[in-house]
Backbone as CSV, one residue per row, in Angstrom:
resi,resn,N_x,N_y,N_z,CA_x,CA_y,CA_z,C_x,C_y,C_z
1,MET,314.887,114.015,91.142,314.404,112.940,90.272,314.235,111.661,91.081
2,SER,313.159,110.914,90.841,312.914,109.683,91.568,313.950,108.627,91.233
3,SER,314.316,107.836,92.268,315.251,106.742,92.055,314.535,105.437,91.750
4,ASP,313.197,105.461,91.710,312.449,104.244,91.417,312.740,103.781,89.999
5,PRO,312.798,102.453,89.784,313.155,101.946,88.460,312.110,102.201,87.397
6,MET,310.860,102.480,87.812,309.809,102.688,86.827,308.768,103.649,87.380
7,ASN,308.477,104.698,86.620,307.385,105.599,86.977,306.315,105.503,85.892
8,ALA,305.300,106.353,85.977,304.195,106.262,85.024,304.663,106.455,83.593
9,SER,305.540,107.404,83.371,306.015,107.689,82.016,306.830,106.526,81.448
10,THR,307.751,106.004,82.233,308.579,104.898,81.735,307.756,103.621,81.584
11,PHE,306.742,103.442,82.443,305.864,102.274,82.286,305.106,102.358,80.972
12,LEU,304.533,103.524,80.672,303.787,103.671,79.418,304.682,103.426,78.212
13,ASP,305.888,103.971,78.232,306.815,103.745,77.126,307.099,102.256,76.946
14,ALA,307.382,101.569,78.060,307.710,100.147,77.995,306.499,99.313,77.614
15,PHE,305.322,99.690,78.097,304.110,98.934,77.791,303.746,99.037,76.320
16,PHE,303.794,100.229,75.760,303.435,100.379,74.359,304.483,99.747,73.444
17,ALA,305.747,99.735,73.866,306.768,99.004,73.105,306.469,97.511,73.133
18,ALA,306.000,97.004,74.269,305.647,95.588,74.375,304.431,95.254,73.524
19,LEU,303.437,96.156,73.488,302.271,95.948,72.623,302.704,95.834,71.165
20,LYS,303.564,96.733,70.757,304.020,96.741,69.364,304.762,95.456,69.022
21,LYS,305.540,94.945,69.969,306.329,93.750,69.717,305.473,92.493,69.677
22,ASN,304.358,92.478,70.430,303.552,91.265,70.548,302.505,91.117,69.467
23,ALA,301.898,92.207,69.053,300.815,92.055,68.071,300.440,93.392,67.478
24,ARG,299.990,93.375,66.246,299.463,94.573,65.620,298.062,94.875,66.126
25,LEU,297.287,93.844,66.455,295.905,94.033,66.874,295.637,93.250,68.156
26,PRO,294.720,93.766,68.995,294.334,93.054,70.212,293.314,91.979,69.893
27,PRO,292.869,91.177,70.887,291.769,90.240,70.641,290.550,90.966,70.081
28,ALA,289.851,90.302,69.191,288.741,90.951,68.482,287.446,90.955,69.282
29,THR,287.361,90.138,70.334,286.126,90.009,71.095,286.343,90.420,72.542
30,GLU,285.270,90.316,73.341,285.343,90.623,74.766,285.684,89.390,75.594
31,ASN,286.141,88.326,74.950,286.459,87.094,75.676,287.551,87.358,76.707
32,ALA,287.238,87.084,77.984,288.147,87.440,79.076,289.479,86.713,78.982
33,SER,289.449,85.418,78.674,290.694,84.649,78.649,291.610,85.093,77.519
34,ASP,291.037,85.522,76.384,291.859,86.017,75.279,292.609,87.282,75.682
35,TRP,291.907,88.205,76.363,292.553,89.438,76.779,293.596,89.181,77.868
36,THR,293.303,88.262,78.778,294.273,87.941,79.831,295.537,87.355,79.233
37,SER,295.395,86.434,78.290,296.559,85.837,77.639,297.362,86.884,76.877
38,PHE,296.664,87.727,76.128,297.323,88.776,75.354,298.103,89.729,76.261
39,MET,297.460,90.196,77.332,298.090,91.158,78.217,299.210,90.526,79.037
40,THR,299.071,89.256,79.391,300.154,88.568,80.108,301.406,88.533,79.251
41,ASN,301.247,88.199,77.973,302.403,88.182,77.074,303.033,89.573,76.961
42,CYS,302.195,90.610,76.888,302.731,91.975,76.789,303.501,92.361,78.042
43,LEU,302.984,92.011,79.215,303.664,92.356,80.458,304.938,91.537,80.643
44,CYS,304.942,90.302,80.171,306.181,89.513,80.192,307.249,90.166,79.318
45,THR,306.841,90.633,78.151,307.784,91.326,77.274,308.303,92.596,77.940
46,LEU,307.395,93.349,78.568,307.799,94.552,79.287,308.863,94.225,80.331
47,ALA,308.631,93.166,81.107,309.590,92.788,82.151,310.924,92.356,81.553
48,ASP,310.863,91.564,80.489,312.097,91.112,79.832,312.913,92.300,79.329
49,GLU,312.233,93.245,78.681,312.933,94.363,78.061,313.478,95.360,79.081
50,THR,312.831,95.458,80.241,313.272,96.412,81.263,314.120,95.753,82.341
51,LYS,314.398,94.443,82.185,315.231,93.695,83.144,314.624,93.707,84.541
52,MET,313.298,93.598,84.594,312.610,93.509,85.873,312.025,92.106,86.034
53,HIS,311.642,91.750,87.246,311.056,90.446,87.533,309.552,90.607,87.686
54,LEU,308.796,89.735,87.021,307.345,89.816,87.013,306.755,88.626,87.759
55,CYS,305.904,88.913,88.743,305.163,87.871,89.458,303.743,87.798,88.913
56,GLY,303.193,86.594,88.864,301.818,86.418,88.437,301.515,84.956,88.231
57,ARG,300.287,84.576,88.497,299.921,83.157,88.423,299.919,82.607,87.005
58,ARG,299.694,83.466,86.020,299.495,82.978,84.650,300.725,83.163,83.759
59,ILE,301.850,83.460,84.347,303.050,83.694,83.550,303.612,82.358,83.068
60,PRO,303.817,82.182,81.766,304.390,80.929,81.253,305.763,80.661,81.859
61,LYS,306.020,79.414,82.216,307.290,79.064,82.850,308.478,79.294,81.928
62,SER,308.222,79.367,80.633,309.303,79.548,79.670,309.807,80.982,79.600
63,ARG,309.054,81.941,80.176,309.446,83.337,80.043,310.664,83.648,80.905
64,ALA,311.556,84.474,80.356,312.792,84.807,81.046,312.541,85.582,82.331
65,CYS,311.427,86.304,82.397,311.162,87.121,83.578,310.706,86.282,84.761
66,ARG,310.420,84.997,84.519,309.943,84.149,85.605,311.088,83.347,86.192
67,SER,311.214,83.374,87.510,312.258,82.622,88.205,311.662,81.364,88.820
68,ASN,312.406,80.260,88.803,311.974,79.024,89.451,312.597,78.857,90.832
69,ASP,313.293,79.884,91.309,313.939,79.837,92.607,312.869,79.850,93.702
70,PRO,312.718,78.765,94.488,311.640,78.697,95.485,311.826,79.681,96.630
71,VAL,313.050,80.194,96.818,313.279,81.160,97.887,312.577,82.473,97.563
72,ARG,312.416,82.734,96.302,311.741,83.952,95.860,310.273,83.641,95.614
73,HIS,309.426,84.600,95.861,308.027,84.274,96.092,307.134,84.356,94.876
74,MET,307.672,84.243,93.682,306.817,84.296,92.505,305.711,83.240,92.502
75,PRO,305.977,81.964,92.838,304.912,80.975,92.779,303.764,81.259,93.743
76,ASN,303.996,82.098,94.756,302.979,82.364,95.767,302.406,83.771,95.684
77,GLU,302.626,84.442,94.572,302.203,85.825,94.432,300.776,85.870,93.904
78,PHE,299.804,85.980,94.812,298.403,85.942,94.415,297.625,87.185,94.839
79,HIS,298.243,88.091,95.582,297.479,89.222,96.104,297.060,90.164,94.984
80,TYR,297.958,90.401,94.037,297.659,91.206,92.853,297.819,90.336,91.613
81,ASP,297.203,90.762,90.523,297.336,89.980,89.291,298.792,89.900,88.849
82,PHE,299.511,91.024,88.936,300.929,91.060,88.566,301.660,92.012,89.503
83,THR,302.924,91.712,89.744,303.799,92.632,90.458,305.147,92.643,89.757
84,LEU,305.733,93.823,89.657,307.042,93.992,89.037,308.061,94.375,90.107
85,TYR,309.206,93.691,90.062,310.280,93.944,91.020,311.533,94.407,90.283
86,ALA,312.168,95.436,90.825,313.476,95.818,90.316,314.467,94.701,90.606
87,ASP,315.449,94.555,89.748,316.405,93.462,89.889,317.060,93.454,91.266
88,GLY,317.415,94.616,91.775,318.085,94.689,93.064,317.186,94.409,94.244
89,ASN,315.860,94.414,94.027,314.905,94.149,95.106,314.291,92.762,95.028
90,TRP,314.858,91.915,94.186,314.260,90.595,93.975,314.778,89.629,95.036
91,ASN,314.263,89.801,96.260,314.680,88.992,97.393,313.456,88.576,98.194
92,TRP,313.668,87.664,99.124,312.575,87.193,99.973,311.994,88.362,100.763
93,CYS,310.688,88.527,100.706,309.944,89.571,101.418,310.307,90.986,100.971
94,SER,310.893,91.126,99.793,311.104,92.469,99.251,309.771,93.030,98.762
95,LEU,309.725,94.335,98.562,308.498,94.993,98.133,308.556,95.312,96.648
96,PRO,307.418,95.216,95.955,307.412,95.452,94.505,307.562,96.916,94.149
97,SER,308.073,97.152,92.957,308.150,98.506,92.415,306.832,98.922,91.775
98,VAL,306.096,97.938,91.226,304.831,98.192,90.539,303.838,97.104,90.922
99,ILE,302.627,97.481,91.286,301.537,96.513,91.463,300.513,96.761,90.365
100,ILE,299.974,95.666,89.816,299.111,95.745,88.627,297.868,94.886,88.830
101,GLU,296.717,95.452,88.557,295.477,94.690,88.467,294.967,94.755,87.031
102,HIS,294.537,93.608,86.513,294.015,93.510,85.146,292.608,92.933,85.238
103,GLU,291.605,93.801,85.137,290.215,93.380,85.270,289.605,93.149,83.901
104,ASN,289.262,91.893,83.619,288.811,91.536,82.277,287.331,91.157,82.210
105,GLN,286.545,91.543,83.196,285.132,91.148,83.218,284.197,92.146,82.531
106,TRP,284.739,93.252,82.050,283.981,94.184,81.220,282.774,94.788,81.937
107,SER,282.895,95.021,83.249,281.816,95.669,83.987,282.409,96.668,84.965
108,GLN,281.669,97.747,85.206,282.159,98.781,86.114,282.265,98.246,87.533
109,HIS,281.318,97.413,87.943,281.345,96.855,89.299,282.608,96.022,89.512
110,ALA,282.907,95.150,88.566,284.099,94.311,88.687,285.371,95.162,88.649
111,PHE,285.358,96.207,87.836,286.516,97.099,87.763,286.810,97.706,89.126
112,PHE,285.799,98.262,89.775,286.043,98.934,91.050,286.384,97.947,92.176
113,GLN,285.928,96.715,92.085,286.353,95.708,93.054,287.869,95.527,93.016
114,ASP,288.428,95.441,91.823,289.872,95.271,91.695,290.623,96.586,91.915
115,PHE,290.032,97.686,91.501,290.683,98.975,91.699,290.836,99.284,93.183
116,TRP,289.875,98.850,93.993,289.968,99.024,95.443,291.228,98.357,95.977
117,LYS,291.566,97.177,95.437,292.791,96.489,95.878,294.023,97.336,95.594
118,ILE,294.040,97.968,94.433,295.169,98.834,94.086,295.253,100.014,95.063
119,LEU,294.117,100.646,95.328,294.109,101.821,96.192,294.484,101.477,97.627
120,ALA,294.209,100.234,98.051,294.506,99.821,99.418,295.940,99.317,99.574
121,GLY,296.678,99.185,98.474,298.036,98.664,98.522,299.063,99.764,98.349
122,PHE,300.336,99.369,98.476,301.402,100.347,98.299,302.447,99.830,97.318
123,ALA,302.844,100.700,96.434,304.020,100.541,95.585,304.312,101.924,95.019
124,PRO,305.537,102.201,94.622,305.821,103.494,94.002,304.930,103.784,92.795
125,LEU,304.549,102.709,92.045,303.640,102.855,90.921,302.558,101.795,91.026
126,ARG,301.291,102.241,90.908,300.138,101.328,90.969,299.379,101.465,89.647
127,VAL,299.148,100.333,88.984,298.601,100.355,87.623,297.332,99.508,87.562
128,MET,296.307,100.046,86.916,295.041,99.341,86.740,294.668,99.304,85.271
129,PHE,294.381,98.100,84.751,293.855,97.931,83.393,292.375,97.568,83.494
130,GLY,291.558,98.189,82.657,290.142,97.859,82.644,289.552,98.026,81.249
131,TYR,288.363,97.450,81.061,287.741,97.426,79.744,286.257,97.753,79.839
132,ALA,285.715,98.270,78.752,284.291,98.534,78.629,283.858,98.125,77.229
133,LYS,282.542,97.973,77.025,282.080,97.389,75.769,282.189,98.340,74.587
134,ASP,282.203,99.658,74.846,282.335,100.609,73.742,282.942,101.909,74.263
135,LYS,283.190,102.823,73.331,283.879,104.066,73.671,283.108,104.878,74.700
136,ASP,281.773,104.937,74.577,280.969,105.698,75.528,281.109,105.149,76.942
137,HIS,281.140,103.824,77.066,281.278,103.230,78.387,282.690,103.420,78.945
138,VAL,283.687,103.516,78.071,285.040,103.865,78.533,285.021,105.250,79.167
139,GLU,284.334,106.203,78.515,284.248,107.564,79.050,283.511,107.581,80.388
140,THR,282.449,106.784,80.484,281.689,106.709,81.731,282.551,106.170,82.864
141,LEU,283.342,105.142,82.565,284.209,104.556,83.576,285.287,105.544,84.014
142,ALA,285.874,106.245,83.055,286.898,107.239,83.383,286.322,108.340,84.269
143,ALA,285.126,108.795,83.934,284.491,109.843,84.732,284.146,109.337,86.129
144,SER,283.755,108.077,86.228,283.392,107.501,87.527,284.580,107.442,88.470
145,ILE,285.762,107.179,87.933,286.964,107.135,88.770,287.188,108.493,89.426
146,ARG,287.153,109.536,88.635,287.406,110.871,89.173,286.281,111.308,90.117
147,GLN,285.047,110.913,89.801,283.930,111.291,90.662,283.999,110.593,92.010
148,LYS,284.299,109.297,92.000,284.395,108.559,93.265,285.569,109.058,94.095
149,ALA,286.658,109.411,93.444,287.807,109.953,94.176,287.402,111.206,94.947
150,HIS,286.555,112.020,94.315,286.080,113.254,94.954,285.044,112.950,96.029
151,ASP,284.044,112.138,95.695,282.939,111.884,96.620,283.393,111.132,97.867
152,ASP,284.299,110.173,97.694,284.751,109.348,98.817,286.018,109.882,99.477
153,ALA,286.510,111.024,98.988,287.709,111.663,99.555,288.859,110.659,99.674
154,TRP,289.163,110.020,98.557,290.245,109.024,98.571,291.543,109.649,99.063
155,GLN,292.276,108.877,99.865,293.588,109.278,100.352,294.636,108.432,99.639
156,TYR,295.814,108.998,99.421,296.848,108.303,98.668,298.184,108.353,99.414
157,PRO,298.980,107.273,99.330,300.328,107.329,99.910,301.149,108.425,99.231
158,ALA,301.928,109.142,100.018,302.688,110.273,99.478,303.682,109.852,98.414
159,GLU,304.185,108.619,98.496,305.229,108.171,97.578,304.704,107.281,96.455
160,SER,303.397,107.284,96.217,302.815,106.477,95.140,302.234,107.370,94.056
161,GLU,302.320,106.892,92.803,301.551,107.490,91.717,300.716,106.395,91.078
162,ASP,299.613,106.784,90.465,298.647,105.825,89.942,298.417,106.038,88.457
163,LEU,298.158,104.918,87.783,297.946,104.927,86.341,296.798,103.970,86.029
164,VAL,295.829,104.441,85.242,294.714,103.611,84.791,294.683,103.633,83.276
165,LEU,294.602,102.445,82.663,294.519,102.326,81.208,293.224,101.611,80.862
166,LEU,292.399,102.247,80.023,291.083,101.738,79.655,290.955,101.645,78.148
167,ARG,290.206,100.641,77.682,289.842,100.604,76.273,288.679,99.650,76.067
168,CYS,288.222,99.601,74.822,287.155,98.707,74.408,287.603,98.001,73.136
169,PRO,286.848,96.984,72.674,287.202,96.371,71.390,287.151,97.388,70.258
170,ILE,287.859,97.109,69.193,287.855,98.019,68.044,286.439,98.258,67.539
171,LYS,285.608,97.221,67.564,284.227,97.372,67.092,283.422,98.327,67.974
172,GLY,283.930,98.617,69.183,283.245,99.538,70.083,283.551,100.992,69.810
173,GLY,284.341,101.257,68.770,284.574,102.631,68.357,285.888,103.224,68.805
174,MET,286.795,102.401,69.315,288.085,102.900,69.783,289.183,102.301,68.920
175,ASP,289.885,103.151,68.199,290.934,102.680,67.297,292.069,102.019,68.080
176,TRP,292.763,101.127,67.427,293.952,100.489,67.986,295.186,101.155,67.398
177,PRO,296.192,101.482,68.217,296.413,101.089,69.621,296.116,102.203,70.628
178,LYS,294.959,102.825,70.533,294.599,103.913,71.438,294.104,103.361,72.780
179,TRP,294.558,103.972,73.862,294.071,103.674,75.207,293.657,104.988,75.865
180,ARG,292.642,104.923,76.706,292.240,106.070,77.519,293.045,105.982,78.809
181,VAL,293.838,106.997,79.087,294.794,106.942,80.187,294.462,108.004,81.235
182,LEU,294.405,107.571,82.492,294.255,108.474,83.626,295.512,108.369,84.487
183,HIS,296.001,109.498,84.911,297.231,109.531,85.709,297.014,110.392,86.946
184,ARG,297.463,109.863,88.086,297.497,110.653,89.315,298.947,110.728,89.772
185,PRO,299.584,111.870,89.649,300.988,111.989,90.059,301.123,111.973,91.579
186,ARG,302.334,111.764,92.031,302.594,111.784,93.473,302.171,113.122,94.075
187,GLY,301.410,113.019,95.153,300.987,114.218,95.847,299.920,115.012,95.134
188,GLY,299.366,114.479,94.036,298.398,115.224,93.243,297.067,114.518,93.129
189,SER,296.187,115.082,92.316,294.870,114.515,92.054,294.844,113.951,90.641
190,TRP,293.748,113.286,90.298,293.636,112.661,88.987,293.586,113.717,87.894
191,LYS,294.423,113.523,86.883,294.447,114.422,85.739,293.294,114.101,84.794
192,THR,292.972,115.043,83.915,291.949,114.808,82.902,292.365,113.640,82.011
193,PRO,291.467,112.670,81.773,291.831,111.523,80.929,292.294,111.961,79.550
194,THR,293.254,111.239,79.013,293.777,111.531,77.680,293.813,110.262,76.849
195,ASP,293.662,110.418,75.526,293.882,109.305,74.609,295.363,109.271,74.274
196,GLN,295.969,108.091,74.372,297.384,107.969,74.057,297.591,106.876,73.026
197,VAL,298.303,107.221,71.976,298.705,106.285,70.929,300.210,106.437,70.794
198,LEU,300.946,105.456,71.276,302.390,105.619,71.359,303.155,104.841,70.303
199,PHE,302.454,104.213,69.365,303.139,103.674,68.189,302.151,103.614,67.034
200,SER,302.677,103.605,65.848,301.842,103.595,64.657,301.751,102.185,64.095
201,THR,300.528,101.775,63.743,300.354,100.452,63.150,300.853,100.389,61.712
202,THR,301.252,101.521,61.167,301.774,101.526,59.791,303.284,101.653,59.750
203,SER,303.933,101.729,60.927,305.381,101.878,60.957,306.061,100.571,60.640
204,ASN,307.315,100.647,60.209,308.080,99.446,59.891,308.627,98.822,61.159
């Protein structure tokens, strides 16, 4: 069993719990800043609930997951949109447990620009969030990931696993809180995309 504090399964559990805690519904439009604000709050909740430290330029200073200690490099963390650190690794020049890119420009070109950063980096878990204007374009994007992985013969670090979460606005034909999820386990290839709904909007 892996000793890493978070793998793909535990990340999904924590992320969907954070979604449920923050809002019943996502932003109604494709406005980039609305989605960034919404997702930042969800990731802050994830970090708070899992006792991890979250780096990112847009994290509110009031959040418990953010440290004001200048010795630790949160204020200077700009290489990825977000990075998660296990509590025991929260030191100067320590390496993150999770690297996260959140691409909110709603285009395949912009998605792959940021996804390249994830593929070129290292962490035990690498996570990419992306969006498309409707359900059909979500499927196209998911298929493009697997096709490019094959055509370009992507190589992966032996100790990394990858997770991609895709969706569109509700008006684009994708129910909430459904996400299209792609997973590449350690030492493996990309699995067939699946729809995942990990909480019910009608639950108490």
